[in-house]
BAFI-3210 file (N, C-alpha, C; in Angstrom, 3 decimals, decimal comma, padded with zeros to 6 digits):
// residues 174
n [1|2|3|4|5|6|7|8|9|10|11|12|13|14|15|16|17|18|19|20|21|22|23|24|25|26|27|28|29|30|31|32|33|34|35|36|37|38|39|40|41|42|43|44|45|46|47|48|49|50|51|52|53|54|55|56|57|58|59|60|61|62|63|64|65|66|67|68|69|70|71|72|73|74|75|76|77|78|79|80|81|82|83|84|85|86|87|88|89|90|91|92|93|94|95|96|97|98|99|100|101|102|103|104|105|106|107|108|109|110|111|112|113|114|115|116|117|118|119|120|121|122|123|124|125|126|127|128|129|130|131|132|133|134|135|136|137|138|139|140|141|142|143|144|145|146|147|148|149|150|151|152|153|154|155|156|157|158|159|160|161|162|163|164|165|166|167|168|169|170|171|172|173|174]
n.u [002,143|005,547|008,295|010,929|013,170|013,077|011,200|008,242|008,618|006,546|005,577|007,355|007,808|009,723|010,293|008,093|008,473|010,810|009,840|008,037|009,872|011,383|009,422|008,769|011,297|012,135|009,978|009,965|012,547|012,344|010,193|011,264|013,416|012,086|010,413|012,230|013,283|011,771|012,517|015,479|017,192|016,218|016,935|019,708|019,922|018,984|021,012|023,154|022,307|022,944|025,599|027,960|029,395|031,982|031,367|031,563|030,957|028,315|026,397|026,755|026,165|023,573|022,231|022,700|021,907|018,951|018,357|019,833|018,606|015,981|016,443|017,722|015,712|013,634|014,831|015,027|012,316|011,396|012,985|015,611|018,886|018,869|020,212|022,501|021,465|019,945|021,997|023,247|021,088|020,969|023,428|022,882|020,987|022,600|024,297|022,381|021,461|023,815|024,197|021,844|022,111|024,437|023,758|021,885|023,436|025,159|023,502|022,067|019,224|017,272|015,121|015,211|014,919|014,268|012,127|011,865|012,040|013,580|016,169|016,526|014,711|012,483|013,876|012,403|010,708|012,564|013,633|011,471|011,190|013,655|014,055|011,996|012,674|015,170|014,417|012,800|014,712|016,433|014,745|014,405|017,035|017,206|015,458|016,927|019,192|018,056|017,387|019,891|020,925|018,975|017,767|015,569|013,296|010,814|008,402|010,324|012,586|015,081|014,637|013,606|015,607|017,865|017,637|017,514|020,256|020,123|019,755|021,055|018,728|018,073|016,359|016,028|016,438|019,454]
n.v [-036,854|-037,279|-035,453|-036,697|-035,600|-035,310|-034,014|-032,115|-028,717|-027,054|-027,866|-027,192|-025,368|-023,400|-022,618|-021,069|-018,933|-017,904|-017,192|-015,156|-013,318|-012,786|-011,502|-009,240|-007,855|-007,643|-006,278|-003,847|-002,832|-002,696|-000,892|001,385|001,977|002,300|004,475|006,532|006,615|008,198|010,783|011,568|013,652|014,499|012,268|012,518|014,878|013,912|012,072|013,836|015,271|013,728|014,261|012,737|011,449|012,452|015,420|015,142|012,457|012,180|012,593|010,385|008,260|008,956|008,576|005,864|004,353|004,182|002,572|000,265|-000,541|-001,095|-003,166|-005,162|-005,553|-006,555|-008,941|-010,316|-010,632|-012,377|-014,484|-014,922|-015,895|-015,835|-015,922|-014,340|-011,911|-011,151|-010,775|-008,525|-006,738|-006,669|-005,451|-002,949|-002,158|-002,034|000,068|002,122|002,237|003,003|005,493|006,914|006,818|008,256|010,895|011,548|011,447|013,544|015,678|016,518|017,335|015,616|014,342|011,028|010,271|007,808|006,739|008,402|011,964|013,729|015,542|018,599|018,867|019,854|019,901|018,698|016,993|015,261|014,031|012,498|010,853|009,481|007,233|005,519|005,069|003,827|001,527|000,274|-000,251|-001,931|-004,109|-004,913|-005,588|-007,832|-009,558|-009,891|-011,157|-013,572|-014,630|-014,927|-016,879|-018,894|-019,280|-020,491|-022,163|-022,011|-021,136|-019,851|-018,545|-019,613|-022,303|-023,368|-022,829|-024,012|-026,955|-029,378|-031,634|-035,032|-037,413|-040,442|-042,960|-044,000|-045,744|-048,177|-051,657|-053,569]
n.w [-020,437|-019,798|-021,211|-023,388|-022,415|-019,733|-016,927|-017,644|-018,573|-017,901|-015,528|-013,613|-010,763|-010,283|-012,824|-013,473|-011,742|-012,827|-015,364|-014,615|-013,523|-015,829|-017,392|-015,817|-015,439|-018,142|-019,440|-018,031|-018,625|-021,443|-021,731|-020,456|-022,181|-024,674|-024,120|-023,957|-026,480|-028,144|-027,648|-027,790|-027,096|-024,622|-023,185|-023,236|-021,733|-019,270|-018,635|-018,379|-016,141|-013,941|-013,489|-013,560|-015,646|-017,986|-019,862|-022,682|-023,073|-022,452|-024,477|-026,398|-024,600|-023,773|-026,178|-026,838|-024,604|-024,359|-026,620|-026,075|-023,651|-024,564|-026,438|-024,864|-022,969|-024,617|-025,495|-023,065|-022,398|-024,444|-023,883|-024,877|-024,927|-022,121|-019,554|-020,043|-021,050|-018,866|-017,046|-018,149|-017,934|-015,140|-014,600|-015,670|-013,736|-011,423|-012,167|-012,362|-009,715|-008,384|-009,621|-008,813|-005,997|-005,785|-006,716|-004,772|-002,431|-002,978|-002,838|-005,065|-006,881|-008,908|-011,522|-012,314|-014,967|-015,878|-017,298|-019,446|-019,939|-017,275|-015,511|-013,569|-010,477|-007,784|-004,479|-002,398|-003,783|-004,941|-002,648|-001,867|-004,069|-004,580|-002,699|-003,589|-006,284|-005,910|-004,475|-006,388|-008,416|-006,976|-006,554|-009,225|-009,763|-008,138|-009,536|-011,864|-010,827|-009,986|-012,499|-013,671|-012,029|-012,245|-015,086|-016,338|-018,652|-019,525|-021,841|-023,449|-025,899|-025,814|-025,057|-027,379|-029,296|-028,164|-027,374|-024,677|-024,242|-025,271|-022,752|-021,433|-020,579|-017,307|-016,145|-017,311|-017,393|-017,539]
ca.u [003,302|006,767|009,102|012,090|014,268|012,807|009,889|007,742|008,964|005,320|005,303|008,438|007,394|010,777|010,159|007,087|009,130|011,721|009,027|007,568|011,030|011,672|008,423|008,898|012,542|012,152|008,998|010,411|013,672|011,842|009,378|012,175|014,143|011,162|009,925|013,279|013,614|011,008|013,161|016,853|017,813|015,833|017,761|021,022|019,748|018,883|022,355|023,963|021,836|023,622|026,905|028,939|030,233|032,497|030,360|031,664|030,400|026,890|025,582|026,695|025,459|022,159|021,675|022,834|021,225|017,572|018,373|020,314|017,554|014,866|016,875|017,935|014,389|012,921|015,486|014,656|010,904|011,232|013,832|016,741|020,138|018,297|021,207|023,392|020,728|019,604|023,222|023,382|020,032|021,407|024,495|022,174|020,395|023,697|024,712|021,315|021,482|024,986|023,928|020,846|022,704|025,438|023,134|021,250|024,505|025,747|022,492|021,569|017,807|016,908|014,271|016,187|014,737|014,219|011,085|011,752|012,201|014,834|016,623|016,371|013,395|012,533|014,542|011,400|010,242|013,653|013,740|010,387|011,313|014,864|013,879|011,124|013,473|016,196|013,742|012,402|015,902|016,917|013,863|014,752|018,329|016,908|014,906|018,015|020,027|017,336|017,483|021,270|021,062|018,027|017,081|014,313|013,119|009,377|007,991|011,487|013,213|016,222|014,186|013,417|016,888|018,884|016,965|018,436|020,905|019,539|020,460|020,698|017,718|018,636|015,309|015,944|017,303|020,504]
ca.v [-037,705|-036,483|-035,375|-037,576|-034,857|-035,127|-033,472|-031,001|-027,417|-026,398|-028,336|-026,723|-024,105|-022,401|-022,113|-020,003|-017,779|-017,347|-016,524|-013,895|-012,410|-012,356|-010,541|-007,987|-007,169|-007,344|-005,242|-002,562|-002,338|-002,322|000,312|002,506|002,317|002,780|005,806|007,518|006,647|009,244|012,074|011,250|014,823|014,433|011,219|013,135|015,797|013,095|011,547|014,967|015,711|012,952|014,889|011,681|011,224|013,643|016,018|014,604|011,112|012,164|012,470|008,991|007,421|009,310|008,003|004,406|003,718|003,757|001,473|-000,919|-000,965|-001,687|-004,449|-006,135|-005,849|-007,432|-010,255|-010,966|-011,023|-013,558|-015,555|-015,144|-015,807|-015,274|-015,711|-013,239|-010,649|-010,796|-010,243|-007,148|-005,978|-006,474|-004,439|-001,660|-001,805|-001,632|001,420|003,069|002,363|003,818|006,859|007,538|006,996|009,312|012,226|011,753|011,742|014,849|016,710|016,957|016,989|015,369|013,234|010,099|010,116|006,373|006,439|009,623|013,194|013,854|016,898|019,147|018,942|020,416|019,037|017,919|015,948|014,285|013,262|011,521|009,948|008,655|005,907|004,702|004,660|002,871|000,267|-000,342|-000,783|-003,068|-005,226|-005,365|-006,260|-009,160|-010,392|-010,254|-012,141|-014,846|-015,139|-015,367|-018,127|-019,903|-018,599|-021,133|-022,392|-021,950|-020,144|-019,055|-018,847|-020,480|-023,698|-023,779|-022,773|-024,836|-028,025|-030,134|-032,782|-036,304|-038,085|-041,863|-043,298|-044,832|-046,592|-049,428|-052,741|-053,958]
ca.w [-020,691|-019,689|-022,426|-023,309|-021,796|-018,310|-016,574|-018,442|-017,985|-017,445|-014,168|-012,740|-010,138|-010,449|-014,194|-013,433|-011,098|-013,833|-016,378|-014,027|-013,453|-017,203|-017,849|-015,060|-015,801|-019,571|-019,782|-017,476|-019,436|-022,769|-021,560|-020,167|-023,398|-025,708|-023,729|-024,219|-027,908|-028,828|-027,396|-027,389|-026,449|-023,209|-022,612|-023,028|-020,604|-018,056|-018,347|-017,904|-014,829|-012,903|-013,277|-013,277|-016,825|-018,669|-020,739|-024,045|-023,128|-022,135|-025,699|-026,865|-023,623|-023,862|-027,409|-026,865|-023,470|-024,650|-027,590|-025,354|-022,718|-025,318|-027,022|-023,781|-022,428|-025,555|-025,461|-021,808|-022,484|-025,300|-023,372|-025,778|-024,161|-020,892|-018,493|-020,421|-021,126|-017,482|-016,447|-018,644|-017,267|-013,760|-014,600|-015,806|-012,433|-010,534|-012,585|-011,997|-008,255|-008,039|-010,066|-007,932|-004,666|-005,918|-006,741|-003,476|-001,477|-003,308|-002,670|-006,367|-006,994|-010,309|-011,939|-012,896|-016,404|-016,138|-018,283|-020,227|-019,164|-016,535|-015,260|-012,222|-009,839|-006,435|-003,513|-001,668|-004,683|-005,074|-001,407|-001,875|-005,207|-004,564|-002,087|-004,447|-007,442|-005,459|-004,142|-007,667|-009,081|-006,177|-006,887|-010,573|-009,633|-007,592|-010,606|-012,781|-010,127|-010,079|-013,871|-013,906|-011,285|-012,720|-016,191|-016,723|-020,075|-019,766|-022,841|-023,844|-027,176|-025,496|-025,053|-028,764|-030,011|-027,518|-026,619|-023,826|-024,863|-024,855|-021,666|-021,419|-019,570|-016,244|-015,605|-018,065|-016,890|-018,495]
c.u [004,560|007,550|010,286|013,266|014,045|011,416|009,525|008,125|007,745|004,981|006,359|008,033|008,456|010,762|009,156|007,658|010,057|010,953|008,522|008,708|011,409|010,707|008,559|010,135|012,531|011,203|009,450|011,571|013,197|011,067|010,271|012,918|013,243|010,658|010,950|013,626|012,903|011,624|014,574|017,566|017,444|016,629|019,169|020,973|019,694|020,248|023,237|023,577|022,510|025,003|027,969|029,916|030,827|031,470|030,377|031,088|028,887|026,001|025,588|025,953|023,956|021,486|021,658|022,000|019,783|017,500|018,787|019,253|016,418|015,250|017,065|016,590|013,613|013,514|015,121|013,213|010,735|012,122|014,970|018,043|019,845|019,332|022,064|022,658|020,272|020,820|023,439|022,323|020,379|022,517|023,914|021,627|021,461|024,137|023,659|021,278|022,647|024,751|022,943|021,406|023,717|024,806|022,467|022,303|025,129|024,740|021,970|020,127|017,411|015,824|015,223|016,058|014,622|013,221|010,810|011,876|013,558|015,199|016,299|014,912|013,572|013,140|013,551|010,902|011,309|013,767|012,634|010,616|012,524|014,667|013,008|011,913|014,524|015,574|013,328|013,612|016,500|016,054|014,160|016,108|018,125|016,333|016,005|018,935|019,373|017,537|018,895|021,471|020,210|017,204|015,759|014,190|011,658|009,049|009,147|011,993|014,430|015,827|014,024|014,756|017,916|018,214|017,986|019,049|020,218|020,411|020,086|019,700|018,335|017,613|015,167|016,907|018,279|020,274]
c.v [-036,848|-036,500|-036,323|-036,890|-034,640|-034,563|-032,289|-029,673|-026,680|-026,793|-027,871|-025,401|-023,017|-021,817|-020,973|-018,752|-017,105|-016,621|-015,185|-012,881|-011,893|-011,291|-009,206|-007,220|-006,749|-006,237|-003,885|-001,998|-001,890|-001,010|001,529|002,940|002,917|004,184|006,888|007,634|007,770|010,626|011,837|012,434|014,880|013,354|011,740|014,082|015,027|012,537|012,663|015,393|014,952|013,503|013,871|011,528|012,534|014,119|015,402|013,194|011,081|012,016|011,027|008,071|007,696|008,752|006,475|003,734|003,312|002,574|000,183|-001,438|-001,676|-003,051|-005,520|-006,525|-006,803|-008,838|-011,015|-011,456|-012,295|-014,723|-015,917|-014,881|-015,241|-014,979|-014,481|-011,903|-010,199|-010,235|-008,791|-006,255|-005,698|-005,450|-003,042|-001,224|-001,361|-000,215|002,455|003,295|003,238|005,274|007,576|007,790|008,141|010,703|012,541|012,152|013,118|015,989|017,287|016,466|016,869|014,310|012,297|009,969|008,661|006,003|007,669|010,836|013,237|015,301|017,338|019,145|019,549|019,406|018,149|016,742|014,853|013,422|012,225|010,448|009,015|007,305|004,971|004,172|003,626|001,520|-000,469|-000,986|-001,955|-004,304|-005,784|-006,061|-007,676|-010,075|-010,806|-011,285|-013,524|-015,457|-015,577|-016,726|-019,240|-019,308|-019,226|-021,265|-022,284|-020,807|-019,245|-019,483|-019,740|-021,951|-024,230|-023,840|-023,758|-025,945|-028,785|-031,298|-034,055|-036,918|-039,559|-042,139|-044,250|-045,804|-047,929|-050,448|-053,130|-055,302]
c.w [-020,594|-020,995|-022,291|-022,617|-020,310|-018,105|-017,463|-017,795|-017,447|-016,011|-013,164|-012,095|-010,268|-011,860|-014,262|-012,774|-012,101|-014,932|-015,854|-013,938|-014,830|-017,658|-017,119|-015,508|-017,265|-019,966|-019,256|-018,293|-020,818|-022,701|-021,326|-021,429|-024,462|-025,392|-024,041|-025,698|-028,652|-028,642|-026,868|-026,736|-024,966|-022,494|-022,318|-021,824|-019,289|-017,666|-017,787|-016,493|-013,690|-012,566|-012,876|-014,433|-017,333|-019,705|-022,135|-024,178|-022,939|-023,373|-026,215|-025,890|-023,684|-025,102|-027,375|-025,772|-023,780|-025,621|-026,888|-024,385|-023,451|-025,886|-025,951|-023,177|-023,317|-025,529|-024,188|-021,880|-023,311|-024,863|-024,301|-025,019|-022,773|-019,833|-018,811|-020,485|-019,742|-016,755|-016,883|-018,005|-015,817|-013,646|-014,821|-014,456|-011,436|-010,878|-012,185|-010,484|-007,813|-008,423|-009,164|-006,539|-004,690|-005,915|-005,410|-002,439|-001,728|-003,207|-003,970|-006,498|-008,454|-010,410|-012,679|-014,412|-016,811|-017,231|-019,149|-019,334|-018,498|-016,360|-013,848|-011,770|-008,458|-005,467|-002,764|-002,512|-004,827|-003,828|-001,284|-002,942|-005,124|-003,883|-002,935|-005,643|-007,054|-005,126|-005,417|-008,333|-008,316|-006,445|-008,266|-010,597|-009,086|-008,673|-011,579|-012,133|-010,182|-011,467|-014,230|-013,235|-011,888|-013,870|-016,600|-018,232|-020,478|-020,723|-023,270|-025,214|-026,967|-025,559|-026,470|-029,515|-029,474|-026,697|-025,778|-024,596|-024,376|-023,783|-021,722|-020,294|-018,561|-015,680|-016,343|-017,482|-017,969|-019,099]
res [m|p|s|p|h|g|a|s|p|w|r|d|p|f|g|w|v|s|l|a|c|r|l|v|l|g|v|v|l|f|w|a|g|a|a|k|l|t|d|l|e|a|s|v|t|a|v|r|a|f|q|i|l|p|f|d|l|t|r|p|v|g|y|v|l|p|v|a|e|a|l|i|g|a|a|i|v|i|g|l|f|t|r|w|t|a|l|i|g|g|l|f|m|v|a|f|i|i|g|l|a|s|v|w|a|r|g|i|s|i|d|c|g|c|f|g|g|g|g|a|i|a|a|e|q|a|l|k|q|y|p|i|d|l|a|r|d|a|g|l|l|a|t|s|a|w|l|v|w|r|p|g|r|l|a|s|l|d|a|w|l|f|p|p|l|d|r|p|r|t|d|q|a|a]
***
């Protein structure tokens, strides 16, 4: 039986795509943040390795980034403010893509520290890893773009917190 608010969200194929995007983007962000929370000094080292930010900003960014990634990732997974949290996740991906492209263009060989660790690595290893990291982040950017465009409500906290407004039925005769 359809709900009074229209078709069941479980029957919407785009809802399943949105759920898959939420799980992929959210789990990756949560995992990346949680992995760095156990060693915040390594996170600071990874931020410094990019040689983009002024030295005095690298410590606060290295401390805040893992917490922000984990919180945004968790919010995306549970579907809380999905459009907005996906937008923030997408902005993270844009920043990571710019950072990786920047170090690659400047000939700096680092481990991005995306899932912990970070710092200098052999040039050969960096040349193999940069395209993989950039492709991964571009794919995650695509999932965030999908969620901003079509956040979906399937198995989301948004559906519970913000139910659709009742719409007048148009199938009844006057």
